[in-house]
KOLGU-4560 file (N, C-alpha, C; in nm, 3 decimals, padded with zeros to 5 digits):
<recs>
<n_xx: -06.811 n_yy: -05.079 n_zz: 00.014 ca_xx: -06.870 ca_yy: -05.174 ca_zz: 00.108 c_xx: -06.774 c_yy: -05.206 c_zz: 00.223 mol: A seq: 1 type: MET>
<n_xx: -06.648 n_yy: -05.232 n_zz: 00.188 ca_xx: -06.552 ca_yy: -05.262 ca_zz: 00.292 c_xx: -06.532 c_yy: -05.143 c_zz: 00.385 mol: A seq: 2 type: MET>
<n_xx: -06.529 n_yy: -05.023 n_zz: 00.326 ca_xx: -06.508 ca_yy: -04.903 ca_zz: 00.407 c_xx: -06.622 c_yy: -04.886 c_zz: 00.508 mol: A seq: 3 type: LYS>
<n_xx: -06.743 n_yy: -04.915 n_zz: 00.466 ca_xx: -06.858 ca_yy: -04.906 ca_zz: 00.557 c_xx: -06.844 c_yy: -05.006 c_zz: 00.671 mol: A seq: 4 type: ALA>
<n_xx: -06.794 n_yy: -05.125 n_zz: 00.641 ca_xx: -06.773 ca_yy: -05.225 ca_zz: 00.746 c_xx: -06.667 c_yy: -05.178 c_zz: 00.844 mol: A seq: 5 type: SER>
<n_xx: -06.562 n_yy: -05.117 n_zz: 00.792 ca_xx: -06.457 ca_yy: -05.064 ca_zz: 00.879 c_xx: -06.510 c_yy: -04.952 c_zz: 00.968 mol: A seq: 6 type: GLY>
<n_xx: -06.591 n_yy: -04.866 n_zz: 00.910 ca_xx: -06.651 ca_yy: -04.757 ca_zz: 00.988 c_xx: -06.742 c_yy: -04.812 c_zz: 01.097 mol: A seq: 7 type: SER>
<n_xx: -06.819 n_yy: -04.913 n_zz: 01.062 ca_xx: -06.910 ca_yy: -04.974 ca_zz: 01.161 c_xx: -06.830 c_yy: -05.040 c_zz: 01.274 mol: A seq: 8 type: ARG>
<n_xx: -06.724 n_yy: -05.112 n_zz: 01.238 ca_xx: -06.639 ca_yy: -05.175 ca_zz: 01.338 c_xx: -06.579 c_yy: -05.071 c_zz: 01.431 mol: A seq: 9 type: LEU>
<n_xx: -06.529 n_yy: -04.962 n_zz: 01.374 ca_xx: -06.473 ca_yy: -04.856 ca_zz: 01.455 c_xx: -06.577 c_yy: -04.794 c_zz: 01.547 mol: A seq: 10 type: GLY>
<n_xx: -06.696 n_yy: -04.770 n_zz: 01.494 ca_xx: -06.803 ca_yy: -04.712 ca_zz: 01.574 c_xx: -06.846 c_yy: -04.802 c_zz: 01.688 mol: A seq: 11 type: GLY>
<n_xx: -06.859 n_yy: -04.929 n_zz: 01.660 ca_xx: -06.898 ca_yy: -05.023 ca_zz: 01.766 c_xx: -06.791 c_yy: -05.034 c_zz: 01.873 mol: A seq: 12 type: LEU>
<n_xx: -06.666 n_yy: -05.026 n_zz: 01.832 ca_xx: -06.557 ca_yy: -05.033 ca_zz: 01.929 c_xx: -06.556 c_yy: -04.908 c_zz: 02.016 mol: A seq: 13 type: THR>
<n_xx: -06.581 n_yy: -04.791 n_zz: 01.957 ca_xx: -06.590 ca_yy: -04.668 ca_zz: 02.037 c_xx: -06.707 c_yy: -04.676 c_zz: 02.135 mol: A seq: 14 type: ARG>
<n_xx: -06.818 n_yy: -04.735 n_zz: 02.090 ca_xx: -06.933 ca_yy: -04.753 ca_zz: 02.179 c_xx: -06.899 c_yy: -04.846 c_zz: 02.295 mol: A seq: 15 type: GLU>
<n_xx: -06.830 n_yy: -04.955 n_zz: 02.264 ca_xx: -06.787 ca_yy: -05.049 ca_zz: 02.368 c_xx: -06.693 c_yy: -04.979 c_zz: 02.466 mol: A seq: 16 type: LEU>
<n_xx: -06.600 n_yy: -04.898 n_zz: 02.415 ca_xx: -06.507 ca_yy: -04.826 ca_zz: 02.502 c_xx: -06.584 c_yy: -04.730 c_zz: 02.594 mol: A seq: 17 type: TRP>
<n_xx: -06.684 n_yy: -04.663 n_zz: 02.542 ca_xx: -06.765 ca_yy: -04.572 ca_zz: 02.624 c_xx: -06.837 c_yy: -04.650 c_zz: 02.734 mol: A seq: 18 type: ALA>
<n_xx: -06.888 n_yy: -04.766 n_zz: 02.701 ca_xx: -06.954 ca_yy: -04.849 ca_zz: 02.802 c_xx: -06.852 c_yy: -04.896 c_zz: 02.907 mol: A seq: 19 type: GLN>
<n_xx: -06.733 n_yy: -04.928 n_zz: 02.861 ca_xx: -06.627 ca_yy: -04.969 ca_zz: 02.954 c_xx: -06.594 c_yy: -04.856 c_zz: 03.052 mol: A seq: 20 type: TRP>
<n_xx: -06.588 n_yy: -04.733 n_zz: 03.001 ca_xx: -06.559 ca_yy: -04.620 ca_zz: 03.089 c_xx: -06.666 c_yy: -04.607 c_zz: 03.198 mol: A seq: 21 type: GLN>
<n_xx: -06.790 n_yy: -04.633 n_zz: 03.162 ca_xx: -06.898 ca_yy: -04.629 ca_zz: 03.262 c_xx: -06.884 c_yy: -04.743 c_zz: 03.362 mol: A seq: 22 type: GLN>
<n_xx: -06.843 n_yy: -04.859 n_zz: 03.313 ca_xx: -06.823 ca_yy: -04.975 ca_zz: 03.401 c_xx: -06.717 c_yy: -04.945 c_zz: 03.506 mol: A seq: 23 type: THR>
<n_xx: -06.614 n_yy: -04.871 n_zz: 03.466 ca_xx: -06.505 ca_yy: -04.839 ca_zz: 03.560 c_xx: -06.551 c_yy: -04.748 c_zz: 03.674 mol: A seq: 24 type: LYS>
<n_xx: -06.667 n_yy: -04.687 n_zz: 03.662 ca_xx: -06.722 ca_yy: -04.609 ca_zz: 03.773 c_xx: -06.758 c_yy: -04.701 c_zz: 03.891 mol: A seq: 25 type: ASP>
<n_xx: -06.782 n_yy: -04.828 n_zz: 03.862 ca_xx: -06.825 ca_yy: -04.923 ca_zz: 03.964 c_xx: -06.720 c_yy: -05.031 c_zz: 03.994 mol: A seq: 26 type: TYR>
<n_xx: -06.630 n_yy: -05.052 n_zz: 03.902 ca_xx: -06.528 ca_yy: -05.157 ca_zz: 03.918 c_xx: -06.392 c_yy: -05.088 c_zz: 03.921 mol: A seq: 27 type: TRP>
<n_xx: -06.335 n_yy: -05.073 n_zz: 04.040 ca_xx: -06.217 ca_yy: -04.988 ca_zz: 04.057 c_xx: -06.103 c_yy: -05.059 c_zz: 04.129 mol: A seq: 28 type: LYS>
<n_xx: -06.079 n_yy: -05.184 n_zz: 04.099 ca_xx: -05.971 ca_yy: -05.254 ca_zz: 04.167 c_xx: -05.860 c_yy: -05.292 c_zz: 04.069 mol: A seq: 29 type: ASP>
<n_xx: -05.763 n_yy: -05.366 n_zz: 04.118 ca_xx: -05.649 ca_yy: -05.406 ca_zz: 04.035 c_xx: -05.693 c_yy: -05.494 c_zz: 03.917 mol: A seq: 30 type: GLU>
<n_xx: -05.791 n_yy: -05.580 n_zz: 03.940 ca_xx: -05.840 ca_yy: -05.666 ca_zz: 03.830 c_xx: -05.900 c_yy: -05.583 c_zz: 03.719 mol: A seq: 31 type: LYS>
<n_xx: -05.965 n_yy: -05.473 n_zz: 03.754 ca_xx: -06.019 ca_yy: -05.382 ca_zz: 03.653 c_xx: -05.906 c_yy: -05.326 c_zz: 03.567 mol: A seq: 32 type: CYS>
<n_xx: -05.801 n_yy: -05.280 n_zz: 03.632 ca_xx: -05.687 ca_yy: -05.225 ca_zz: 03.558 c_xx: -05.620 c_yy: -05.331 c_zz: 03.471 mol: A seq: 33 type: ARG>
<n_xx: -05.608 n_yy: -05.452 n_zz: 03.523 ca_xx: -05.551 ca_yy: -05.563 ca_zz: 03.445 c_xx: -05.638 c_yy: -05.593 c_zz: 03.324 mol: A seq: 34 type: GLU>
<n_xx: -05.769 n_yy: -05.599 n_zz: 03.344 ca_xx: -05.862 ca_yy: -05.628 ca_zz: 03.235 c_xx: -05.849 c_yy: -05.522 c_zz: 03.125 mol: A seq: 35 type: PHE>
<n_xx: -05.845 n_yy: -05.396 n_zz: 03.167 ca_xx: -05.833 ca_yy: -05.288 ca_zz: 03.069 c_xx: -05.704 c_yy: -05.300 c_zz: 02.989 mol: A seq: 36 type: GLU>
<n_xx: -05.593 n_yy: -05.322 n_zz: 03.058 ca_xx: -05.465 ca_yy: -05.330 ca_zz: 02.990 c_xx: -05.457 c_yy: -05.454 c_zz: 02.899 mol: A seq: 37 type: ALA>
<n_xx: -05.508 n_yy: -05.566 n_zz: 02.948 ca_xx: -05.494 ca_yy: -05.691 ca_zz: 02.874 c_xx: -05.595 c_yy: -05.704 c_zz: 02.759 mol: A seq: 38 type: LYS>
<n_xx: -05.716 n_yy: -05.658 n_zz: 02.780 ca_xx: -05.820 ca_yy: -05.680 ca_zz: 02.681 c_xx: -05.869 c_yy: -05.553 c_zz: 02.611 mol: A seq: 39 type: TYR>
<n_xx: -05.909 n_yy: -05.456 n_zz: 02.687 ca_xx: -05.972 ca_yy: -05.338 ca_zz: 02.626 c_xx: -05.874 c_yy: -05.256 c_zz: 02.543 mol: A seq: 40 type: MET>
<n_xx: -05.758 n_yy: -05.225 n_zz: 02.600 ca_xx: -05.661 ca_yy: -05.145 ca_zz: 02.525 c_xx: -05.611 c_yy: -05.221 c_zz: 02.402 mol: A seq: 41 type: GLU>
<n_xx: -05.590 n_yy: -05.350 n_zz: 02.416 ca_xx: -05.546 ca_yy: -05.431 ca_zz: 02.302 c_xx: -05.654 c_yy: -05.437 c_zz: 02.195 mol: A seq: 42 type: GLU>
<n_xx: -05.780 n_yy: -05.450 n_zz: 02.237 ca_xx: -05.890 ca_yy: -05.453 ca_zz: 02.141 c_xx: -05.896 c_yy: -05.323 c_zz: 02.062 mol: A seq: 43 type: LEU>
<n_xx: -05.892 n_yy: -05.211 n_zz: 02.131 ca_xx: -05.900 ca_yy: -05.081 ca_zz: 02.063 c_xx: -05.782 c_yy: -05.063 c_zz: 01.967 mol: A seq: 44 type: VAL>
<n_xx: -05.664 n_yy: -05.100 n_zz: 02.012 ca_xx: -05.545 ca_yy: -05.088 ca_zz: 01.927 c_xx: -05.557 c_yy: -05.176 c_zz: 01.802 mol: A seq: 45 type: SER>
<n_xx: -05.601 n_yy: -05.298 n_zz: 01.821 ca_xx: -05.616 ca_yy: -05.391 ca_zz: 01.709 c_xx: -05.724 c_yy: -05.344 c_zz: 01.612 mol: A seq: 46 type: THR>
<n_xx: -05.835 n_yy: -05.296 n_zz: 01.664 ca_xx: -05.942 ca_yy: -05.246 ca_zz: 01.577 c_xx: -05.893 c_yy: -05.124 c_zz: 01.499 mol: A seq: 47 type: VAL>
<n_xx: -05.820 n_yy: -05.035 n_zz: 01.563 ca_xx: -05.768 ca_yy: -04.918 ca_zz: 01.492 c_xx: -05.680 c_yy: -04.961 c_zz: 01.374 mol: A seq: 48 type: ASP>
<n_xx: -05.591 n_yy: -05.056 n_zz: 01.398 ca_xx: -05.505 ca_yy: -05.105 ca_zz: 01.289 c_xx: -05.588 c_yy: -05.174 c_zz: 01.181 mol: A seq: 49 type: ARG>
<n_xx: -05.688 n_yy: -05.249 n_zz: 01.222 ca_xx: -05.773 ca_yy: -05.321 ca_zz: 01.127 c_xx: -05.852 c_yy: -05.224 c_zz: 01.040 mol: A seq: 50 type: THR>
<n_xx: -05.907 n_yy: -05.120 n_zz: 01.101 ca_xx: -05.983 ca_yy: -05.021 ca_zz: 01.025 c_xx: -05.893 c_yy: -04.953 c_zz: 00.923 mol: A seq: 51 type: VAL>
<n_xx: -05.771 n_yy: -04.922 n_zz: 00.962 ca_xx: -05.675 ca_yy: -04.862 ca_zz: 00.868 c_xx: -05.649 c_yy: -04.956 c_zz: 00.751 mol: A seq: 52 type: THR>
<n_xx: -05.631 n_yy: -05.083 n_zz: 00.779 ca_xx: -05.606 ca_yy: -05.181 ca_zz: 00.673 c_xx: -05.729 c_yy: -05.196 c_zz: 00.583 mol: A seq: 53 type: MET>
<n_xx: -05.847 n_yy: -05.195 n_zz: 00.640 ca_xx: -05.970 ca_yy: -05.204 ca_zz: 00.560 c_xx: -05.979 c_yy: -05.085 c_zz: 00.466 mol: A seq: 54 type: ILE>
<n_xx: -05.948 n_yy: -04.967 n_zz: 00.515 ca_xx: -05.951 ca_yy: -04.847 ca_zz: 00.430 c_xx: -05.851 c_yy: -04.859 c_zz: 00.316 mol: A seq: 55 type: GLU>
<n_xx: -05.732 n_yy: -04.910 n_zz: 00.345 ca_xx: -05.631 ca_yy: -04.929 ca_zz: 00.240 c_xx: -05.677 c_yy: -05.032 c_zz: 00.138 mol: A seq: 56 type: GLN>
<n_xx: -05.735 n_yy: -05.141 n_zz: 00.186 ca_xx: -05.786 ca_yy: -05.244 ca_zz: 00.094 c_xx: -05.900 c_yy: -05.190 c_zz: 00.008 mol: A seq: 57 type: LEU>
<n_xx: -05.985 n_yy: -05.109 n_zz: 00.066 ca_xx: -06.096 ca_yy: -05.048 ca_zz: -00.008 c_xx: -06.042 c_yy: -04.962 c_zz: -00.123 mol: A seq: 58 type: ASP>
<n_xx: -05.939 n_yy: -04.883 n_zz: -00.094 ca_xx: -05.877 ca_yy: -04.800 ca_zz: -00.197 c_xx: -05.814 c_yy: -04.886 c_zz: -00.306 mol: A seq: 59 type: LYS>
<n_xx: -05.747 n_yy: -04.993 n_zz: -00.266 ca_xx: -05.684 ca_yy: -05.083 ca_zz: -00.363 c_xx: -05.788 c_yy: -05.150 c_zz: -00.452 mol: A seq: 60 type: LEU>
<n_xx: -05.896 n_yy: -05.196 n_zz: -00.394 ca_xx: -06.002 ca_yy: -05.260 ca_zz: -00.472 c_xx: -06.063 c_yy: -05.160 c_zz: -00.570 mol: A seq: 61 type: ILE>
<n_xx: -06.085 n_yy: -05.037 n_zz: -00.524 ca_xx: -06.140 ca_yy: -04.934 ca_zz: -00.613 c_xx: -06.046 c_yy: -04.909 c_zz: -00.730 mol: A seq: 62 type: ALA>
<n_xx: -05.916 n_yy: -04.906 n_zz: -00.703 ca_xx: -05.817 ca_yy: -04.884 ca_zz: -00.811 c_xx: -05.818 c_yy: -05.001 c_zz: -00.909 mol: A seq: 63 type: LYS>
<n_xx: -05.823 n_yy: -05.123 n_zz: -00.857 ca_xx: -05.825 ca_yy: -05.241 ca_zz: -00.943 c_xx: -05.950 c_yy: -05.238 c_zz: -01.032 mol: A seq: 64 type: VAL>
<n_xx: -06.064 n_yy: -05.205 n_zz: -00.974 ca_xx: -06.187 ca_yy: -05.197 ca_zz: -01.053 c_xx: -06.174 c_yy: -05.093 c_zz: -01.162 mol: A seq: 65 type: ARG>
<n_xx: -06.120 n_yy: -04.978 n_zz: -01.128 ca_xx: -06.104 ca_yy: -04.871 ca_zz: -01.225 c_xx: -06.008 c_yy: -04.913 c_zz: -01.337 mol: A seq: 66 type: LYS>
<n_xx: -05.899 n_yy: -04.978 n_zz: -01.299 ca_xx: -05.801 ca_yy: -05.024 ca_zz: -01.397 c_xx: -05.857 c_yy: -05.131 c_zz: -01.491 mol: A seq: 67 type: ASP>
<n_xx: -05.956 n_yy: -05.206 n_zz: -01.443 ca_xx: -06.013 ca_yy: -05.314 ca_zz: -01.523 c_xx: -06.125 c_yy: -05.265 c_zz: -01.616 mol: A seq: 68 type: CYS>
<n_xx: -06.168 n_yy: -05.142 n_zz: -01.600 ca_xx: -06.277 ca_yy: -05.092 ca_zz: -01.683 c_xx: -06.229 c_yy: -05.059 c_zz: -01.822 mol: A seq: 69 type: GLU>
</recs>
């Protein structure tokens, strides 16, 4: 269940990034670059780390369940 949530989060973030790339076709000034560096790049980086942690937690939970059987 957790792994599915991580996959969904990653997928939605990739979708948002794709939409952002399209937005940059129309917004091409310094504020656009600042926004990307401050918010978009940080968001993608944080989501990537979060998805990795979710996957690790999912494996740990599966191991705990197996050990408790």
